[in-house]
MARBA-3410 file (N, C-alpha, C, O; in Angstrom, 1 decimal):
97
0.8,-1.2,0.0,0.0,0.0,0.0,0.9,1.2,0.0,1.8,1.4,0.8 ~ 0.7,2.2,-0.9,1.5,3.4,-1.0,1.3,4.3,0.2,0.2,4.4,0.7 ~ 2.4,4.9,0.6,2.3,5.9,1.7,1.6,7.2,1.2,2.0,7.7,0.1 ~ 0.8,7.7,2.0,0.2,9.0,1.6,1.1,10.1,2.2,1.5,10.1,3.3 ~ 1.4,11.1,1.3,2.3,12.2,1.8,1.4,13.3,2.2,0.4,13.7,1.6
1.8,13.8,3.3,1.0,15.0,3.8,1.6,16.2,3.1,2.8,16.4,2.9 ~ 0.7,17.1,2.8,1.1,18.3,2.1,1.7,19.2,3.2,1.1,19.5,4.3 ~ 2.9,19.6,2.9,3.6,20.5,3.9,3.0,21.9,3.8,2.8,22.5,2.7 ~ 2.6,22.5,4.9,2.1,23.8,4.9,3.3,24.8,4.8,4.3,24.7,5.5 ~ 3.1,25.7,3.9,4.2,26.7,3.7,4.1,27.7,4.9,3.1,28.3,5.1
5.2,27.8,5.5,5.3,28.8,6.6,5.5,30.1,6.0,6.4,30.4,5.2 ~ 4.7,31.1,6.5,4.9,32.4,6.1,6.0,33.0,6.9,5.9,33.1,8.1 ~ 7.1,33.4,6.2,8.2,34.0,6.9,7.9,35.5,7.0,7.8,36.2,6.0 ~ 7.8,36.0,8.2,7.5,37.4,8.4,8.7,38.0,9.0,9.2,37.7,10.1 ~ 9.3,39.0,8.3,10.3,39.8,8.9,9.8,41.2,9.1,8.8,41.6,8.5
10.3,41.9,10.1,9.9,43.2,10.4,11.1,44.1,10.0,12.2,43.8,10.1 ~ 10.7,45.3,9.6,11.7,46.3,9.2,11.5,47.6,10.0,10.4,48.1,10.2 ~ 12.6,48.0,10.6,12.7,49.3,11.3,13.2,50.3,10.2,14.2,50.0,9.5 ~ 12.5,51.4,10.1,12.9,52.4,9.1,12.9,53.8,9.6,12.3,54.2,10.5 ~ 13.7,54.6,8.9,13.7,56.1,9.1,13.4,56.7,7.8,14.1,56.4,6.8
12.5,57.7,7.8,12.2,58.4,6.5,12.5,59.9,6.8,12.3,60.4,8.0 ~ 12.9,60.6,5.8,13.0,62.1,5.9,11.8,62.7,5.3,11.4,62.4,4.2 ~ 11.2,63.6,6.1,10.0,64.3,5.6,10.4,65.5,4.7,11.5,65.9,4.7 ~ 9.4,66.0,4.0,9.6,67.2,3.2,10.2,68.4,3.9,10.9,69.2,3.3 ~ 9.9,68.5,5.2,10.4,69.6,6.0,11.8,69.3,6.6,12.3,70.2,7.4
12.3,68.2,6.3,13.7,67.8,6.8,13.7,67.0,8.1,14.7,66.6,8.5 ~ 12.5,66.9,8.7,12.4,66.1,10.0,12.5,64.6,9.7,12.3,64.2,8.5 ~ 12.8,63.8,10.7,12.9,62.4,10.6,11.8,61.7,11.3,11.4,62.1,12.4 ~ 11.3,60.6,10.7,10.2,59.8,11.3,10.7,58.4,11.3,11.2,57.9,10.3 ~ 10.6,57.7,12.5,11.0,56.3,12.7,9.8,55.5,12.9,8.9,55.9,13.6
9.8,54.3,12.3,8.7,53.4,12.4,9.1,51.9,12.2,10.2,51.7,11.8 ~ 8.1,51.0,12.3,8.3,49.6,12.0,7.2,49.1,11.1,6.1,49.7,11.2 ~ 7.5,48.1,10.3,6.5,47.5,9.5,6.9,46.1,9.0,8.1,45.8,9.1 ~ 5.9,45.3,8.6,6.3,44.1,8.0,6.1,44.1,6.4,6.3,43.1,5.8 ~ 5.8,45.3,5.9,5.7,45.5,4.4,6.2,46.9,4.1,5.3,47.8,4.1
7.4,47.1,3.9,8.0,48.4,3.8,7.5,49.2,2.6,7.1,50.3,2.7 ~ 7.4,48.5,1.5,6.9,49.2,0.3,5.5,49.7,0.5,5.2,50.9,0.1 ~ 4.6,48.9,1.1,3.2,49.4,1.3,3.2,50.5,2.3,2.4,51.4,2.2 ~ 4.0,50.4,3.3,4.1,51.5,4.4,4.5,52.8,3.8,4.0,53.8,4.1 ~ 5.6,52.8,3.0,6.1,54.0,2.4,5.0,54.6,1.4,4.8,55.8,1.4
4.3,53.7,0.7,3.2,54.2,-0.2,2.1,54.9,0.7,1.6,55.9,0.3 ~ 1.8,54.3,1.8,0.8,54.8,2.7,1.2,56.2,3.3,0.4,57.1,3.3 ~ 2.5,56.3,3.7,3.0,57.6,4.2,2.9,58.6,3.1,2.4,59.8,3.3 ~ 3.3,58.3,1.9,3.3,59.3,0.8,1.9,59.6,0.2,1.7,60.6,-0.5 ~ 0.9,58.8,0.5,-0.5,59.1,0.1,-1.3,59.8,1.1,-2.4,60.1,0.9
-0.7,60.0,2.3,-1.4,60.6,3.4,-2.2,59.7,4.3,-2.9,60.1,5.2 ~ -2.1,58.4,4.0,-2.8,57.4,4.8,-1.9,56.8,5.9,-2.4,55.9,6.7 ~ -0.6,57.2,6.0,0.3,56.6,7.0,0.0,57.3,8.3,-1.1,57.7,8.7 ~ 1.1,57.6,9.1,1.0,58.3,10.3,0.5,59.7,10.2,0.8,60.3,9.1 ~ -0.1,60.2,11.2,-0.6,61.6,11.1,0.6,62.6,10.9,0.5,63.6,10.1
1.7,62.3,11.5,2.9,63.2,11.3,3.4,63.2,9.9,3.6,64.3,9.3 ~ 3.5,62.1,9.2,4.0,62.1,7.8,2.9,62.6,6.9,3.2,63.1,5.8 ~ 1.6,62.5,7.3,0.6,63.0,6.4,0.7,64.6,6.4,0.4,65.2,5.4 ~ 1.1,65.1,7.5,1.2,66.6,7.6,2.5,67.1,7.0,2.5,68.2,6.5 ~ 3.6,66.3,7.0,4.9,66.8,6.6,5.5,66.0,5.4,6.7,66.1,5.1
4.6,65.2,4.7,5.1,64.4,3.6,5.3,65.3,2.4,5.0,66.5,2.4 ~ 5.8,64.7,1.3,6.1,63.3,1.1,7.4,62.9,1.8,8.1,63.8,2.3 ~ 7.6,61.6,1.9,8.8,61.1,2.7,9.7,60.4,1.7,9.3,59.9,0.7 ~ 11.0,60.3,2.2,12.0,59.5,1.4,12.7,58.6,2.4,13.1,59.0,3.5 ~ 12.8,57.3,2.1,13.5,56.4,2.9,15.0,56.7,3.0,15.6,56.9,2.0
15.5,56.8,4.2,16.9,57.1,4.4,17.7,56.0,5.1,18.9,56.0,5.1 ~ 17.0,55.1,5.8,17.7,54.1,6.6,16.7,52.9,6.9,15.5,53.2,7.0 ~ 17.2,51.7,6.9,16.3,50.6,7.2,17.2,49.4,7.8,18.4,49.3,7.5 ~ 16.5,48.6,8.6,17.2,47.4,9.2,16.1,46.4,9.4,15.1,46.7,10.0 ~ 16.4,45.2,8.9,15.4,44.1,9.1,15.7,43.4,10.4,16.8,43.2,10.9
14.6,42.9,11.1,14.6,42.2,12.3,13.8,41.0,12.2,12.8,40.9,11.4 ~ 14.1,39.9,13.0,13.4,38.6,12.8,11.9,38.6,13.3,11.1,37.9,12.8 ~ 11.6,39.5,14.3,10.3,39.5,14.8,9.9,40.9,15.3,10.7,41.8,15.4 ~ 8.6,41.1,15.6,8.1,42.4,16.0,8.8,42.9,17.3,9.0,44.1,17.4 ~ 9.0,42.0,18.2,9.6,42.4,19.5,11.0,43.1,19.2,11.3,44.1,19.8
11.8,42.4,18.4,13.1,42.9,18.1,13.0,44.3,17.4,13.8,45.2,17.8 ~ 12.1,44.4,16.5,11.9,45.6,15.7,11.5,46.8,16.7,11.9,47.9,16.6 ~ 10.6,46.5,17.6,10.1,47.5,18.5,11.1,48.0,19.4,11.2,49.2,19.7 ~ 12.0,47.1,19.9,13.1,47.5,20.8,14.1,48.4,20.0,14.5,49.4,20.6 ~ 14.4,48.0,18.8,15.3,48.9,18.0,14.6,50.2,17.7,15.3,51.3,17.8
13.4,50.2,17.4,12.7,51.5,17.1,12.7,52.4,18.3,13.0,53.6,18.2 ~ 12.5,51.8,19.5,12.5,52.6,20.8,13.9,53.2,21.0,14.1,54.3,21.4 ~ 15.0,52.4,20.7,16.3,52.9,20.9,16.6,54.0,20.0,17.3,55.0,20.3 ~ 16.2,53.9,18.7,16.4,55.0,17.7,15.7,56.2,18.2,16.2,57.3,18.0 ~ 14.5,56.1,18.6,13.7,57.3,19.0,14.3,58.0,20.2,14.1,59.2,20.5
15.1,57.3,21.0,15.8,57.9,22.2,17.0,58.7,21.7,17.5,59.5,22.5 ~ 17.5,58.4,20.5,18.7,59.2,20.0,18.4,60.6,19.8,17.3,61.0,19.5 ~ 19.4,61.4,19.9,19.3,62.8,19.5,19.3,62.9,18.0,19.5,61.9,17.3 ~ 19.0,64.1,17.5,19.0,64.3,16.0,20.3,64.0,15.4,20.4,63.3,14.4 ~ 21.4,64.4,16.1,22.7,64.2,15.6,23.1,62.7,15.6,23.8,62.1,14.8
22.5,62.0,16.6,22.7,60.5,16.7,22.0,59.8,15.5,22.5,58.9,15.0 ~ 20.8,60.3,15.2,20.1,59.7,14.1,20.8,60.0,12.8,20.9,59.2,11.9 ~ 21.3,61.2,12.6,22.0,61.6,11.4,23.3,60.7,11.3,23.6,60.3,10.2 ~ 24.0,60.4,12.4,25.1,59.6,12.4,24.8,58.1,12.0,25.5,57.5,11.2 ~ 23.6,57.7,12.4,23.2,56.3,12.1,22.9,56.3,10.6,23.2,55.3,9.9
22.2,57.3,10.1,21.9,57.4,8.6,23.2,57.4,7.8,23.3,56.8,6.7 ~ 24.2,58.2,8.3,25.4,58.3,7.5,26.4,57.2,7.8,27.5,57.2,7.3 ~ 26.0,56.2,8.6,26.8,55.0,8.9,28.0,55.3,9.8,29.0,54.6,9.7 ~ 27.9,56.5,10.5,29.0,56.8,11.4,28.7,56.2,12.8,29.6,56.2,13.7 ~ 27.5,55.7,13.0,27.1,55.2,14.3,26.3,53.9,14.1,25.6,53.7,13.1
26.6,53.0,15.0,25.9,51.7,15.0,24.9,51.6,16.1,25.2,52.2,17.2 ~ 23.9,50.9,16.0,22.9,50.7,17.1,22.5,49.3,17.1,21.7,48.9,18.0
END
């Protein structure tokens, strides 16, 4: 009797991305998402965060992928604690976080 093979369920691999965008007024906005392209489109169409809706359009200046939401949230919080010069250093790759 032939063995029946079970169909393997495809695991959805979800990565989270921490990102920094520069708004039209020169300010920086930091956030996390699991779909960066869609999130940037939302920011630029005015459907993203209230802040970027007011000061858009935005341009991506930095990103880092993390394996899960918890890791991404911790990195986002650490970036938000940085001073403006610290964030500029991170963007220019003079600073690691």
